[in-house]
Biopython code that builds the backbone (N, CA, C, O; Angstrom):
import numpy as np
from Bio.PDB.StructureBuilder import StructureBuilder

atoms = [
    (1, "UNK", "N", (-14.928, 0.402, -1.275)),
    (1, "UNK", "CA", (-14.202, -0.410, -0.261)),
    (1, "UNK", "C", (-15.136, -0.793, 0.816)),
    (1, "UNK", "O", (-15.879, 0.012, 1.379)),
    (2, "UNK", "N", (-15.063, -2.162, 1.103)),
    (2, "UNK", "CA", (-16.034, -2.734, 2.182)),
    (2, "UNK", "C", (-15.290, -2.790, 3.393)),
    (2, "UNK", "O", (-14.068, -2.938, 3.397)),
    (3, "UNK", "N", (-16.066, -2.664, 4.545)),
    (3, "UNK", "CA", (-15.400, -2.744, 5.796)),
    (3, "UNK", "C", (-15.033, -4.236, 6.108)),
    (3, "UNK", "O", (-15.727, -5.151, 5.664)),
    (4, "UNK", "N", (-13.968, -4.451, 6.853)),
    (4, "UNK", "CA", (-13.621, -5.939, 7.127)),
    (4, "UNK", "C", (-14.709, -6.472, 8.034)),
    (4, "UNK", "O", (-15.390, -5.713, 8.723)),
    (5, "UNK", "N", (-14.854, -7.676, 8.027)),
    (5, "UNK", "CA", (-15.792, -8.456, 8.742)),
    (5, "UNK", "C", (-15.170, -8.618, 10.252)),
    (5, "UNK", "O", (-14.070, -9.137, 10.440)),
    (6, "UNK", "N", (-15.937, -8.152, 11.224)),
    (6, "UNK", "CA", (-15.350, -8.106, 12.611)),
    (6, "UNK", "C", (-16.121, -9.223, 13.261)),
    (6, "UNK", "O", (-17.350, -9.174, 13.326)),
    (7, "UNK", "N", (-15.393, -10.273, 13.763)),
    (7, "UNK", "CA", (-16.115, -11.482, 14.350)),
    (7, "UNK", "C", (-15.705, -11.606, 15.785)),
    (7, "UNK", "O", (-16.569, -11.930, 16.600)),
    (8, "UNK", "N", (-14.580, -11.401, 16.147)),
    (8, "UNK", "CA", (-14.282, -11.684, 17.587)),
    (8, "UNK", "C", (-14.257, -10.381, 18.440)),
    (8, "UNK", "O", (-13.987, -9.288, 17.942)),
    (9, "UNK", "N", (-14.540, -10.552, 19.687)),
    (9, "UNK", "CA", (-14.649, -9.363, 20.525)),
    (9, "UNK", "C", (-13.329, -8.497, 20.495)),
    (9, "UNK", "O", (-13.417, -7.284, 20.684)),
    (10, "UNK", "N", (-12.113, -9.094, 20.262)),
    (10, "UNK", "CA", (-10.916, -8.514, 20.166)),
    (10, "UNK", "C", (-10.866, -7.749, 18.912)),
    (10, "UNK", "O", (-10.366, -6.625, 18.963)),
    (11, "UNK", "N", (-11.327, -8.210, 17.757)),
    (11, "UNK", "CA", (-11.296, -7.350, 16.525)),
    (11, "UNK", "C", (-12.316, -6.201, 16.639)),
    (11, "UNK", "O", (-12.045, -5.085, 16.196)),
    (12, "UNK", "N", (-13.465, -6.471, 17.223)),
    (12, "UNK", "CA", (-14.488, -5.500, 17.345)),
    (12, "UNK", "C", (-13.968, -4.365, 18.218)),
    (12, "UNK", "O", (-14.124, -3.189, 17.887)),
    (13, "UNK", "N", (-13.347, -4.731, 19.338)),
    (13, "UNK", "CA", (-12.832, -3.457, 20.224)),
    (13, "UNK", "C", (-11.715, -2.786, 19.653)),
    (13, "UNK", "O", (-11.611, -1.568, 19.796)),
    (14, "UNK", "N", (-10.805, -3.492, 18.976)),
    (14, "UNK", "CA", (-9.677, -2.822, 18.275)),
    (14, "UNK", "C", (-10.283, -1.799, 17.281)),
    (14, "UNK", "O", (-9.833, -0.655, 17.214)),
    (15, "UNK", "N", (-11.356, -2.247, 16.474)),
    (15, "UNK", "CA", (-11.857, -1.391, 15.423)),
    (15, "UNK", "C", (-12.609, -0.210, 16.115)),
    (15, "UNK", "O", (-12.577, 0.902, 15.589)),
    (16, "UNK", "N", (-13.284, -0.422, 17.278)),
    (16, "UNK", "CA", (-13.835, 0.536, 18.014)),
    (16, "UNK", "C", (-12.852, 1.595, 18.462)),
    (16, "UNK", "O", (-13.015, 2.788, 18.204)),
    (17, "UNK", "N", (-11.848, 1.126, 19.127)),
    (17, "UNK", "CA", (-10.643, 1.968, 19.555)),
    (17, "UNK", "C", (-10.120, 2.865, 18.444)),
    (17, "UNK", "O", (-9.848, 4.060, 18.565)),
    (18, "UNK", "N", (-10.020, 2.159, 17.396)),
    (18, "UNK", "CA", (-9.396, 3.019, 16.212)),
    (18, "UNK", "C", (-10.475, 4.292, 15.845)),
    (18, "UNK", "O", (-10.101, 5.430, 15.563)),
    (19, "UNK", "N", (-11.613, 3.933, 15.899)),
    (19, "UNK", "CA", (-12.620, 4.924, 15.496)),
    (19, "UNK", "C", (-12.734, 6.028, 16.659)),
    (19, "UNK", "O", (-12.980, 7.195, 16.353)),
    (20, "UNK", "N", (-12.571, 5.682, 17.862)),
    (20, "UNK", "CA", (-12.604, 6.596, 18.881)),
    (20, "UNK", "C", (-11.356, 7.517, 19.013)),
    (20, "UNK", "O", (-11.527, 8.681, 19.378)),
    (21, "UNK", "N", (-10.199, 7.086, 18.755)),
    (21, "UNK", "CA", (-9.043, 7.716, 18.649)),
    (21, "UNK", "C", (-8.996, 8.649, 17.462)),
    (21, "UNK", "O", (-8.444, 9.745, 17.553)),
    (22, "UNK", "N", (-9.543, 8.246, 16.398)),
    (22, "UNK", "CA", (-9.626, 9.066, 15.183)),
    (22, "UNK", "C", (-10.513, 10.242, 15.442)),
    (22, "UNK", "O", (-10.169, 11.376, 15.107)),
    (23, "UNK", "N", (-11.708, 9.975, 16.066)),
    (23, "UNK", "CA", (-12.774, 10.976, 16.397)),
    (23, "UNK", "C", (-12.097, 12.073, 17.349)),
    (23, "UNK", "O", (-12.202, 13.292, 17.209)),
    (24, "UNK", "N", (-11.367, 11.385, 18.363)),
    (24, "UNK", "CA", (-10.632, 12.358, 19.333)),
    (24, "UNK", "C", (-9.690, 13.286, 18.609)),
    (24, "UNK", "O", (-9.707, 14.492, 18.857)),
    (25, "UNK", "N", (-8.826, 12.733, 17.674)),
    (25, "UNK", "CA", (-7.911, 13.572, 16.945)),
    (25, "UNK", "C", (-8.583, 14.578, 16.002)),
    (25, "UNK", "O", (-8.089, 15.684, 15.784)),
    (26, "UNK", "N", (-9.662, 14.176, 15.483)),
    (26, "UNK", "CA", (-10.540, 15.015, 14.659)),
    (26, "UNK", "C", (-10.985, 16.210, 15.361)),
    (26, "UNK", "O", (-10.873, 17.328, 14.857)),
    (27, "UNK", "N", (-11.503, 15.997, 16.545)),
    (27, "UNK", "CA", (-12.055, 17.167, 17.376)),
    (27, "UNK", "C", (-10.798, 17.935, 17.794)),
    (27, "UNK", "O", (-10.820, 19.158, 17.655)),
    (28, "UNK", "N", (-9.844, 17.422, 18.226)),
    (28, "UNK", "CA", (-8.541, 18.206, 18.720)),
    (28, "UNK", "C", (-8.156, 19.101, 17.467)),
    (28, "UNK", "O", (-7.994, 20.313, 17.612)),
    (29, "UNK", "N", (-8.029, 18.552, 16.378)),
    (29, "UNK", "CA", (-7.469, 19.397, 15.170)),
    (29, "UNK", "C", (-8.585, 20.566, 14.951)),
    (29, "UNK", "O", (-8.229, 21.743, 14.897)),
    (30, "UNK", "N", (-9.868, 20.206, 14.834)),
    (30, "UNK", "CA", (-10.780, 21.317, 14.745)),
    (30, "UNK", "C", (-10.649, 22.384, 15.822)),
    (30, "UNK", "O", (-10.640, 23.577, 15.515)),
    (31, "UNK", "N", (-10.554, 21.991, 17.008)),
    (31, "UNK", "CA", (-10.488, 22.871, 18.188)),
    (31, "UNK", "C", (-9.330, 23.776, 17.971)),
    (31, "UNK", "O", (-9.422, 24.982, 18.201)),
    (32, "UNK", "N", (-8.139, 23.165, 17.488)),
    (32, "UNK", "CA", (-6.848, 23.928, 17.387)),
    (32, "UNK", "C", (-7.120, 25.037, 16.364)),
    (32, "UNK", "O", (-6.557, 26.116, 16.553)),
    (33, "UNK", "N", (-7.817, 24.908, 15.436)),
    (33, "UNK", "CA", (-8.016, 25.938, 14.354)),
    (33, "UNK", "C", (-9.295, 26.827, 14.633)),
    (33, "UNK", "O", (-9.504, 27.759, 13.857)),
    (34, "UNK", "N", (-10.090, 26.626, 15.594)),
    (34, "UNK", "CA", (-11.324, 27.370, 15.803)),
    (34, "UNK", "C", (-11.009, 28.572, 16.757)),
    (34, "UNK", "O", (-10.372, 28.493, 17.807)),
    (35, "UNK", "N", (-11.561, 29.692, 16.214)),
    (35, "UNK", "CA", (-11.340, 30.935, 17.060)),
    (35, "UNK", "C", (-12.496, 31.446, 17.623)),
    (35, "UNK", "O", (-12.442, 32.592, 18.068)),
    (36, "UNK", "N", (-13.689, 30.728, 17.701)),
    (36, "UNK", "CA", (-14.760, 31.063, 18.326)),
    (36, "UNK", "C", (-14.858, 30.279, 19.670)),
    (36, "UNK", "O", (-14.873, 29.049, 19.724)),
    (37, "UNK", "N", (-14.924, 31.110, 20.755)),
    (37, "UNK", "CA", (-14.672, 30.318, 22.013)),
    (37, "UNK", "C", (-15.742, 29.337, 22.252)),
    (37, "UNK", "O", (-15.355, 28.218, 22.586)),
    (38, "UNK", "N", (-17.001, 29.528, 22.150)),
    (38, "UNK", "CA", (-17.915, 28.580, 22.598)),
    (38, "UNK", "C", (-17.825, 27.301, 21.632)),
    (38, "UNK", "O", (-18.109, 26.167, 22.017)),
    (39, "UNK", "N", (-17.439, 27.582, 20.463)),
    (39, "UNK", "CA", (-17.373, 26.376, 19.556)),
    (39, "UNK", "C", (-16.130, 25.558, 19.847)),
    (39, "UNK", "O", (-16.143, 24.328, 19.791)),
    (40, "UNK", "N", (-15.049, 26.272, 20.160)),
    (40, "UNK", "CA", (-13.862, 25.681, 20.527)),
    (40, "UNK", "C", (-13.998, 24.802, 21.916)),
    (40, "UNK", "O", (-13.463, 23.709, 22.102)),
    (41, "UNK", "N", (-14.766, 25.461, 22.777)),
    (41, "UNK", "CA", (-14.964, 24.747, 24.077)),
    (41, "UNK", "C", (-15.808, 23.385, 23.784)),
    (41, "UNK", "O", (-15.502, 22.319, 24.320)),
    (42, "UNK", "N", (-16.786, 23.509, 22.976)),
    (42, "UNK", "CA", (-17.580, 22.296, 22.582)),
    (42, "UNK", "C", (-16.680, 21.211, 21.966)),
    (42, "UNK", "O", (-16.773, 20.031, 22.306)),
    (43, "UNK", "N", (-15.826, 21.645, 21.066)),
    (43, "UNK", "CA", (-14.908, 20.719, 20.382)),
    (43, "UNK", "C", (-13.984, 20.097, 21.318)),
    (43, "UNK", "O", (-13.653, 18.932, 21.097)),
    (44, "UNK", "N", (-13.516, 20.714, 22.339)),
    (44, "UNK", "CA", (-12.560, 20.261, 23.299)),
    (44, "UNK", "C", (-13.489, 19.218, 24.096)),
    (44, "UNK", "O", (-13.063, 18.080, 24.289)),
    (45, "UNK", "N", (-14.658, 19.576, 24.523)),
    (45, "UNK", "CA", (-15.371, 18.580, 25.323)),
    (45, "UNK", "C", (-15.657, 17.333, 24.581)),
    (45, "UNK", "O", (-15.639, 16.246, 25.158)),
    (46, "UNK", "N", (-15.941, 17.463, 23.224)),
    (46, "UNK", "CA", (-16.119, 16.245, 22.338)),
    (46, "UNK", "C", (-14.915, 15.564, 22.378)),
    (46, "UNK", "O", (-15.013, 14.347, 22.536)),
    (47, "UNK", "N", (-13.672, 16.090, 22.264)),
    (47, "UNK", "CA", (-12.491, 15.460, 22.258)),
    (47, "UNK", "C", (-12.330, 14.636, 23.671)),
    (47, "UNK", "O", (-12.016, 13.446, 23.703)),
    (48, "UNK", "N", (-12.570, 15.382, 24.752)),
    (48, "UNK", "CA", (-12.449, 14.668, 26.103)),
    (48, "UNK", "C", (-13.401, 13.388, 26.098)),
    (48, "UNK", "O", (-12.981, 12.312, 26.526)),
    (49, "UNK", "N", (-14.617, 13.526, 25.629)),
    (49, "UNK", "CA", (-15.513, 12.451, 25.607)),
    (49, "UNK", "C", (-15.144, 11.259, 24.766)),
    (49, "UNK", "O", (-15.353, 10.094, 25.104)),
    (50, "UNK", "N", (-14.568, 11.650, 23.621)),
    (50, "UNK", "CA", (-13.968, 10.541, 22.846)),
    (50, "UNK", "C", (-12.807, 9.754, 23.634)),
    (50, "UNK", "O", (-12.719, 8.527, 23.583)),
    (51, "UNK", "N", (-11.974, 10.518, 24.324)),
    (51, "UNK", "CA", (-10.920, 9.849, 25.004)),
    (51, "UNK", "C", (-11.424, 9.044, 26.125)),
    (51, "UNK", "O", (-10.817, 8.021, 26.440)),
    (52, "UNK", "N", (-12.468, 9.410, 26.749)),
    (52, "UNK", "CA", (-13.259, 8.582, 27.768)),
    (52, "UNK", "C", (-13.647, 7.249, 27.126)),
    (52, "UNK", "O", (-13.433, 6.165, 27.668)),
    (53, "UNK", "N", (-14.190, 7.393, 26.019)),
    (53, "UNK", "CA", (-14.742, 6.200, 25.293)),
    (53, "UNK", "C", (-13.532, 5.227, 25.095)),
    (53, "UNK", "O", (-13.583, 4.050, 25.453)),
    (54, "UNK", "N", (-12.417, 5.812, 24.487)),
    (54, "UNK", "CA", (-11.222, 5.007, 24.186)),
    (54, "UNK", "C", (-10.762, 4.375, 25.440)),
    (54, "UNK", "O", (-10.431, 3.189, 25.421)),
    (55, "UNK", "N", (-10.711, 5.093, 26.564)),
    (55, "UNK", "CA", (-10.265, 4.344, 27.843)),
    (55, "UNK", "C", (-11.079, 3.279, 28.213)),
    (55, "UNK", "O", (-10.569, 2.261, 28.682)),
    (56, "UNK", "N", (-12.381, 3.391, 28.049)),
    (56, "UNK", "CA", (-13.322, 2.275, 28.378)),
    (56, "UNK", "C", (-12.993, 1.116, 27.503)),
    (56, "UNK", "O", (-13.024, -0.020, 27.976)),
    (57, "UNK", "N", (-12.677, 1.331, 26.238)),
    (57, "UNK", "CA", (-12.331, 0.237, 25.364)),
    (57, "UNK", "C", (-10.996, -0.426, 25.643)),
    (57, "UNK", "O", (-10.802, -1.624, 25.437)),
    (58, "UNK", "N", (-10.075, 0.419, 26.126)),
    (58, "UNK", "CA", (-8.748, -0.092, 26.507)),
    (58, "UNK", "C", (-8.981, -1.132, 27.741)),
    (58, "UNK", "O", (-8.486, -2.257, 27.798)),
    (59, "UNK", "N", (-9.765, -0.582, 28.640)),
    (59, "UNK", "CA", (-10.015, -1.394, 29.818)),
    (59, "UNK", "C", (-10.621, -2.828, 29.396)),
    (59, "UNK", "O", (-10.193, -3.861, 29.911)),
    (60, "UNK", "N", (-11.655, -2.827, 28.416)),
    (60, "UNK", "CA", (-12.233, -4.049, 28.005)),
    (60, "UNK", "C", (-11.119, -4.905, 27.300)),
    (60, "UNK", "O", (-11.001, -6.101, 27.568)),
    (61, "UNK", "N", (-10.350, -4.306, 26.443)),
    (61, "UNK", "CA", (-9.194, -5.049, 25.746)),
    (61, "UNK", "C", (-8.233, -5.735, 26.840)),
    (61, "UNK", "O", (-7.715, -6.835, 26.651)),
    (62, "UNK", "N", (-8.073, -5.060, 27.863)),
    (62, "UNK", "CA", (-7.158, -5.529, 28.996)),
    (62, "UNK", "C", (-7.856, -6.747, 29.620)),
    (62, "UNK", "O", (-7.199, -7.746, 29.913)),
    (63, "UNK", "N", (-9.129, -6.675, 29.816)),
    (63, "UNK", "CA", (-9.907, -7.785, 30.431)),
    (63, "UNK", "C", (-9.790, -9.050, 29.480)),
    (63, "UNK", "O", (-9.748, -10.191, 29.940)),
    (64, "UNK", "N", (-9.745, -8.797, 28.246)),
    (64, "UNK", "CA", (-9.639, -9.864, 27.196)),
    (64, "UNK", "C", (-8.212, -10.363, 27.140)),
    (64, "UNK", "O", (-7.989, -11.443, 26.593)),
    (65, "UNK", "N", (-7.236, -9.656, 27.666)),
    (65, "UNK", "CA", (-5.941, -9.992, 27.513)),
    (65, "UNK", "C", (-5.305, -9.579, 26.152)),
    (65, "UNK", "O", (-4.329, -10.186, 25.711)),
    (66, "UNK", "N", (-5.853, -8.582, 25.529)),
    (66, "UNK", "CA", (-5.390, -8.114, 24.297)),
    (66, "UNK", "C", (-4.428, -6.895, 24.345)),
    (66, "UNK", "O", (-3.977, -6.424, 23.301)),
]
sb = StructureBuilder()
sb.init_structure("model")
sb.init_model(0)
sb.init_chain("A")
sb.init_seg("    ")
for serial, (resi, resn, name, xyz) in enumerate(atoms, 1):
    if name == "N":
        sb.init_residue(resn, " ", resi, " ")
    sb.init_atom(name, np.array(xyz, "f"), 0.0, 1.0, " ", f" {name:<3s}", serial, name[0])
structure = sb.get_structure()
């Protein structure tokens, strides 16, 4: 399966947002099942970082009017 061709800023940002939210959810799920405190803390931090990235992308989409 080949990735779709992303040509416009809107398409690119929507694809990036999807990746960031997927990564955020991935880290959240791992953290939920992790019982080693320092690993769980790392996973939560990674989840938070991904949400920050998603927020930046949402702001850029708003600037585009998307």
